[in-house]
Phi, psi and omega in degrees: 000124182281150177230152177286157178304138180094355183301310183294325176299315181291322178300314179297317182295325177294317177297319180294319176301318177297319178297319179298317180297316182292319179293325174300318178298315179298317179301317179294318186288335177263016178055040179257013180299332176246030178298334172237113187284358179234177182210139008269352179276196182226105182061029180088002181248162177283338177231174180291128179303130181240315182292155182301323181291316180293322178296317180297318179294320178298319179293330175290323180287325183228069184300335181280349182228080180302149181297128172231099183304322181299333177262332179292319184293317177301320178295316182289321177298321175301316178295320180297315181292322179294321177293322178294321177297321178299318179296319179294322177293326175297317177297321179300320177296317179299317176299317182298318178298316180294317182288331182295332179291331180269328184222108185292345178278350182293131181300129177236324182293319182296313175301320178297318178295321178298317181296318177297317180298318183290331173293316177299322178300320179296322178294317177294328174299317178295313180295330178303320179281308185294330178263012170058053174063039175302124188305322179299319179288319179301317179294316179298321180294319178297312181295324177296323178295314180295322179296317179300315178299314183296318182287328173297319181293320178298317178297323177299316177297321181291331182277349177285117175277073193291152175272008180283063183277135185266129177278115186265008181289141173061032177272152179231154184305326180304326178296323180297318180297318179297315182296325180296319179297315180294326178295318178295317178300319180293323178296317177296318179300319180297317180298320180295319178296320177298316179298319180294321176297320178297318176299320176297317177298319177296320176300313182291316185291337177256010175057044182260004181294331181262013182292331177232116183248019172232155184214139005277357177277175176223119187057039180060028180216145177280343176219078184289176178294128183221145178244091182291324185296320177281322183297327182243034174280105183271006179249039177297149185294139172274133177139311179293160171277115185272006178297121182092347177086158181234356183280158176278176188300315184294327179289317179293325177296322178298317181296312182300315182293323177296325178292322175296313178300318178298325179296318180296313179300315179300311182298315181297313184292316181293324176297320178299312181299309185297314179294327175295319179294322181293336178266352186288144175243132181264019176063233185272003176299149178304144180300334184296327179291315176302320181297313181294320178294319177297322179299317178296318181296320179292320179299315180298316179296320181294315180295322180297316180298316178297317182296318179294321179296320177294320178302313178295320180297324177303319183285311185294323182258015174063051171056057174296139188304310181300322180292317181297317179294317179299325179297319178293316180297321181290328175296321177294321178297318179298318180296310182292333176291324176290326176297317180296318180296314179300319181297314182299315180293325179296317180298314184292314185297324184291334184264352179273133182297145179259000000 
């Protein structure tokens, strides 16, 4: 299979973006988001202070935040990798400009958007620290990371000079109408997964994951006491240190329960889409197109099952770190799988006559 120039660079960048997302989740889960109280350095140093002299100087600079190396290093490694990703995306843009002069079909807008996004991500990374884990900024930073990963994956798909060529002979309009329906359903599925990830980010940034530690009930009730107005107040005050959260129990319970309800909605809708796609017939289209669509559907179903299992395990086993990190990583996998499915359906639908 031939690939366009820059494919391997984008492939590496996509893998690096996935690593940054996973490490970001790990950093939040070990409460290391403020492991370095300043930005972009750590206590005024380029690395986490280790020597006794450096630690003493750091503690004098930030007496309210004593040095904790175990929390400082995850934060700084996350910054190093995010900075490296930014440099790789800059190189991707340079390659795109050069290749676009030779091939007008070579993507140029998407790399430019990625570069803009990574600059915005750096700003949100700074605000995450300077605004002391203000939930709105933490959520925006999380969504930015997932968006970066998704767009890199989309660029990767576009750079594949795939042999998945569609045979357009003997096609009829009804197939186009069917494909359009599935394309719309897949787009809705992608939107639902994005909303569920946002709910997960809001749950994490407000430390609501431990609000309910029984399953399937919450506080031994299927509809416990909940304060939705406080739980989903997006105008929280800037200034407090949000490490550990500041909401009361009923507000966190409301967030947690909405994330559970969102998981049910997501699971039902994705199962409907995937099983519908597996039963779909593309008429005279080459079998390879049906195969690729089926593969995406099976991948989404498999990831969904794992993700639901991890979510329940988090509750039953009281948020074990490996399971919690895997839950975040699986959410990213589910998102990029929906991106892949939408891309595949878009390619097929665009080439079938209307």
